[in-house]
C-alpha positions as CSV (number, residue, x, y, z in Angstrom):
1,M,2.1,-19.9,26.8
2,L,4.1,-18.4,23.9
3,D,7.6,-17.1,24.4
4,Y,7.2,-13.5,23.5
5,A,11.0,-12.9,23.4
6,A,11.1,-15.5,20.7
7,L,8.1,-14.0,18.9
8,N,9.8,-10.7,19.0
9,A,12.9,-12.2,17.5
10,L,10.9,-13.8,14.7
11,A,9.1,-10.5,13.9
12,A,12.5,-8.7,13.9
13,V,13.9,-11.2,11.4
14,V,10.9,-10.8,9.1
15,R,11.0,-7.1,9.4
16,E,14.7,-6.6,9.0
17,G,15.2,-9.4,6.4
18,S,18.1,-11.2,8.1
19,F,19.3,-12.6,11.5
20,D,22.2,-10.2,11.7
21,R,20.1,-7.1,11.3
22,A,17.5,-8.5,13.6
23,A,20.2,-9.0,16.2
24,R,21.4,-5.5,15.9
25,A,17.8,-4.1,16.2
26,L,17.2,-6.1,19.4
27,H,20.7,-5.5,20.8
28,V,21.5,-9.3,21.1
29,T,23.7,-11.7,19.2
30,P,22.7,-13.5,16.0
31,S,23.1,-16.8,17.8
32,A,20.6,-15.6,20.4
33,I,18.1,-14.8,17.6
34,S,18.7,-18.2,16.0
35,Q,18.2,-20.0,19.3
36,R,15.0,-18.2,20.1
37,I,13.5,-19.0,16.7
38,R,14.6,-22.6,16.8
39,L,13.0,-23.1,20.2
40,L,9.8,-21.4,19.0
41,E,9.8,-23.6,15.9
42,E,10.1,-26.7,18.2
43,R,7.3,-25.4,20.3
44,V,4.8,-25.0,17.4
45,G,6.2,-28.0,15.4
46,C,6.9,-26.4,12.1
47,A,9.3,-24.0,10.3
48,L,8.5,-20.3,10.9
49,V,11.0,-18.6,8.6
50,V,12.6,-19.4,5.3
51,R,16.3,-18.5,5.5
52,G,17.4,-16.5,2.5
53,Q,18.2,-13.0,1.2
54,P,15.9,-11.7,2.5
55,C,14.5,-14.1,5.1
56,R,10.7,-14.7,4.6
57,P,8.1,-16.0,7.0
58,T,6.2,-19.3,6.3
59,D,2.4,-19.1,6.5
60,T,2.6,-20.1,10.2
61,G,5.4,-17.6,10.7
62,R,3.3,-14.8,9.2
63,R,0.4,-15.6,11.5
64,M,2.8,-15.5,14.4
65,C,4.1,-12.1,13.3
66,Q,0.5,-10.9,12.9
67,H,-0.2,-12.0,16.5
68,M,2.9,-10.1,17.6
69,D,1.7,-6.9,15.8
70,R,-1.6,-7.1,17.7
71,V,0.1,-7.7,21.0
72,R,2.3,-4.6,20.5
73,L,-0.8,-2.6,19.8
74,L,-2.5,-3.9,22.9
75,E,0.6,-3.1,25.0
76,A,0.7,0.4,23.6
77,E,-2.9,0.8,24.6
78,L,-2.1,-0.4,28.1
79,T,1.0,1.8,28.6
80,D,-1.0,4.8,27.4
81,A,-3.4,4.2,30.2
82,L,-0.7,3.2,32.7
83,P,2.4,5.3,32.1
84,A,4.2,3.8,35.0
85,I,4.7,0.5,33.2
86,A,6.0,2.1,30.0
87,P,9.6,1.0,29.1
88,E,12.3,3.5,30.0
89,G,12.8,6.0,27.2
90,G,9.5,5.1,25.6
91,A,8.9,2.5,23.0
92,R,7.6,2.8,19.4
93,V,5.2,0.3,17.9
94,H,6.0,-1.1,14.5
95,L,2.9,-0.4,12.4
96,P,2.8,-2.3,9.0
97,V,0.4,-0.6,6.5
98,A,-0.3,-1.2,2.8
99,V,-1.4,1.5,0.3
100,N,-1.8,1.8,-3.5
101,A,0.8,3.9,-5.2
102,D,-1.5,6.7,-6.5
103,S,-2.9,7.3,-3.0
104,L,0.6,7.4,-1.6
105,A,1.6,9.9,-4.3
106,T,-1.3,12.2,-3.6
107,W,-3.3,12.4,-0.3
108,F,-2.0,9.5,1.8
109,A,1.7,10.5,2.5
110,P,1.0,13.9,4.2
111,A,-1.7,12.3,6.4
112,L,0.6,9.4,7.4
113,A,3.5,11.8,8.1
114,A,1.3,13.9,10.4
115,F,0.1,10.9,12.3
116,A,3.6,9.4,12.7
117,A,5.0,12.8,13.9
118,E,2.5,12.6,16.9
119,A,2.1,8.9,17.6
120,P,4.7,6.5,19.1
121,V,5.0,4.4,15.9
122,L,7.5,3.2,13.3
123,V,5.6,2.8,10.1
124,E,6.4,-0.1,7.7
125,L,4.7,0.9,4.4
126,S,4.1,-1.5,1.6
127,V,2.9,-0.4,-1.8
128,D,0.7,-2.6,-4.1
129,D,-2.3,-2.2,-6.4
130,Q,-5.5,-1.3,-4.6
131,D,-7.1,-4.5,-5.8
132,H,-4.3,-6.5,-4.1
133,T,-3.6,-4.7,-0.8
134,A,-6.5,-6.6,0.9
135,E,-4.4,-9.7,0.4
136,W,-1.7,-8.2,2.7
137,L,-4.4,-8.0,5.4
138,R,-5.6,-11.5,4.8
139,T,-2.1,-12.9,5.2
140,G,-1.4,-10.8,8.3
141,A,1.4,-8.8,6.6
142,V,-0.2,-5.5,7.6
143,V,-2.7,-4.3,10.2
144,A,-4.2,-1.5,8.0
145,A,-4.6,-0.9,4.2
146,V,-6.1,1.3,1.6
147,T,-7.9,-1.2,-0.7
148,G,-10.3,-1.2,-3.7
149,T,-12.4,-3.9,-1.9
150,A,-15.4,-3.0,0.2
151,R,-15.8,-6.5,1.7
152,P,-13.5,-6.7,4.8
153,A,-10.8,-9.3,5.1
154,T,-11.3,-11.8,7.8
155,G,-10.9,-10.2,11.2
156,C,-10.9,-6.7,9.8
157,N,-13.2,-3.7,9.6
158,S,-13.8,-1.8,6.4
159,Q,-15.1,1.7,5.7
160,P,-15.4,3.8,2.5
161,L,-12.8,6.6,1.9
162,G,-14.2,8.0,-1.3
163,V,-13.6,7.8,-5.0
164,M,-10.4,8.5,-6.8
165,R,-11.1,9.8,-10.3
166,Y,-8.7,8.9,-13.1
167,L,-8.3,10.6,-16.5
168,A,-6.7,9.1,-19.6
169,A,-4.2,11.7,-20.8
170,A,-1.1,12.3,-22.8
171,S,1.0,15.2,-24.2
172,P,-0.6,17.2,-27.1
173,A,2.2,16.1,-29.4
174,F,1.5,12.4,-28.6
175,V,-2.2,12.8,-29.2
176,A,-1.5,14.5,-32.5
177,Q,0.8,11.7,-33.6
178,H,-1.2,8.7,-32.5
179,F,-4.8,9.8,-32.3
180,A,-5.2,12.3,-35.2
181,Q,-8.1,10.1,-36.5
182,G,-9.7,9.7,-33.1
183,V,-9.4,7.5,-30.1
184,G,-10.7,4.0,-30.8
185,A,-9.7,0.3,-30.7
186,G,-7.5,0.6,-33.7
187,S,-5.5,3.6,-32.6
188,L,-5.3,2.4,-29.0
189,A,-3.8,-0.9,-30.2
190,Q,-1.0,1.0,-31.8
191,A,-0.2,3.8,-29.3
192,P,2.2,3.0,-26.5
193,S,0.5,3.2,-23.0
194,L,2.0,3.5,-19.6
195,L,1.5,0.7,-17.1
196,F,2.5,0.8,-13.4
197,N,3.1,-3.0,-13.2
198,T,1.5,-6.2,-14.4
199,K,-1.3,-5.9,-11.7
200,D,-2.4,-2.5,-13.1
201,E,-5.8,-2.9,-14.8
202,L,-6.7,0.8,-15.0
203,Q,-5.8,1.3,-18.6
204,A,-7.4,-1.9,-19.7
205,G,-10.6,-1.1,-17.8
206,W,-10.9,2.3,-19.3
207,V,-10.4,1.0,-22.8
208,R,-13.0,-1.7,-22.3
209,R,-15.5,0.9,-21.2
210,L,-14.6,3.1,-24.2
211,C,-14.5,0.4,-26.9
212,H,-16.9,-2.1,-25.4
213,R,-14.3,-4.9,-25.9
214,H,-10.8,-5.9,-24.9
215,V,-7.9,-4.3,-26.8
216,E,-4.4,-5.5,-26.4
217,L,-2.3,-2.4,-25.5
218,P,1.4,-1.9,-26.2
219,R,2.8,-0.7,-23.0
220,H,5.8,0.7,-21.2
221,T,6.1,-0.4,-17.5
222,L,7.0,2.4,-15.0
223,P,6.5,1.5,-11.3
224,S,6.2,5.1,-10.1
225,S,3.3,7.5,-10.1
226,H,5.5,10.5,-10.5
227,A,7.4,8.9,-13.3
228,F,4.1,8.3,-15.1
229,V,3.6,12.1,-15.3
230,T,7.2,12.8,-16.4
231,A,7.0,10.1,-19.1
232,A,3.6,11.4,-20.4
233,L,4.9,15.0,-20.5
234,A,7.9,13.8,-22.5
235,G,5.5,12.0,-25.0
236,M,6.5,8.5,-24.0
237,G,2.9,7.2,-23.9
238,W,-0.6,7.7,-22.6
239,G,-1.8,6.7,-19.2
240,M,-4.5,6.8,-16.5
241,F,-3.7,9.6,-13.9
242,P,-5.4,10.7,-10.7
243,Q,-7.2,13.9,-11.6
244,G,-5.7,15.8,-8.8
245,M,-2.2,14.9,-9.8
246,I,-2.4,16.3,-13.3
247,E,-4.9,19.2,-13.0
248,P,-2.1,21.8,-13.2
249,H,-0.8,20.2,-16.4
250,L,-4.3,20.0,-17.9
251,A,-4.7,23.7,-17.1
252,E,-1.4,24.6,-18.7
253,G,-2.1,22.4,-21.7
254,T,1.0,20.3,-21.3
255,L,-1.3,17.3,-20.9
256,V,-4.7,16.7,-22.6
257,E,-7.4,14.2,-22.1
258,L,-7.6,11.5,-24.8
259,A,-11.4,11.4,-24.6
260,P,-12.9,14.2,-22.5
261,G,-15.9,13.3,-20.4
262,T,-14.8,9.6,-19.9
263,P,-13.3,9.5,-16.4
264,L,-12.8,6.2,-14.5
265,D,-13.9,6.4,-10.9
266,V,-12.2,3.9,-8.5
267,P,-13.8,3.6,-5.0
268,L,-11.3,3.2,-2.1
269,Y,-11.8,1.7,1.3
270,W,-9.8,1.7,4.6
271,Q,-9.5,-1.7,6.2
272,T,-7.9,-2.3,9.6
273,A,-7.4,-5.3,11.8
274,R,-10.2,-5.7,14.4
275,A,-8.1,-4.9,17.4
276,A,-8.9,-2.7,20.4
277,S,-6.1,-0.1,19.7
278,G,-6.1,3.6,20.2
279,L,-3.2,3.8,17.7
280,L,-5.2,2.2,15.0
281,D,-8.2,4.3,15.8
282,G,-6.1,7.4,15.6
283,L,-4.6,6.4,12.3
284,T,-8.1,5.6,11.0
285,R,-9.4,9.1,11.9
286,R,-6.5,10.7,10.2
287,M,-6.9,8.7,7.0
288,V,-10.6,9.1,6.8
289,A,-10.4,12.9,7.3
290,A,-7.6,13.2,4.7
291,A,-9.5,11.1,2.1
292,R,-12.6,13.2,2.6
293,E,-10.6,16.3,1.7
294,A,-8.9,14.7,-1.3
295,L,-11.3,12.2,-2.8
296,R,-14.7,12.5,-4.4
297,P,-17.7,11.3,-2.4
298,G,-18.5,7.6,-3.0
């Protein structure tokens, strides 16, 4: 049998990033945390955590943390049915979730906040490109994620959320300066674009559809959805924006589309670990309902 006190210590170190912070979170000494993890490593025969700043799990350690996440969900399900066994003062389940930045900046955050206000959870939110969040599920880093992948990760369920529509836009002054002769491969190769990070393929994908070939884009890197809008309004570059985020600016004329009638539609999916959990089911219902209100039908 696994030592669940030791598993809890491992999960705390990974979550908090250090032995000291894990000890404070669990109200024990750092030496107790270290001893529990050492005994667990001896039990499984391999290292479970890489000591550093922050501490990181090994592949086996990540699988152990994933198991602990699912055990907590099962315990929450049981205590909901049998309140007499609930810990004194109540306990909140740590719920690791991954989402893409544009969903977080638009429809996702209000839905998550409403869920967390009612459910006994502490959310651990990770942000990544929608084409990469599924990897967080595959490695066991999260138990639920908004992804751009329909095929479920191993041990997960997947359901469509809808389509997020993106528009290529910039300030009128920027368009006048860089696209006076039209939007094409030549002008796009010279006009600065806005990129979220190196995983962001939206701009490149839209350009390929428009020009029917790859164009190397000069780019500014801004890892913030809201900073994208601020930068575009200031004339820093052009970018791909969720339609709902910039509709007020389009209506005011402070932003304009580069090529009207050329949206880029990105389907989104909700994937969750295949665990019998009322908490995950409740989170799923909340996210699906919010997505149906905010996104276009798939």
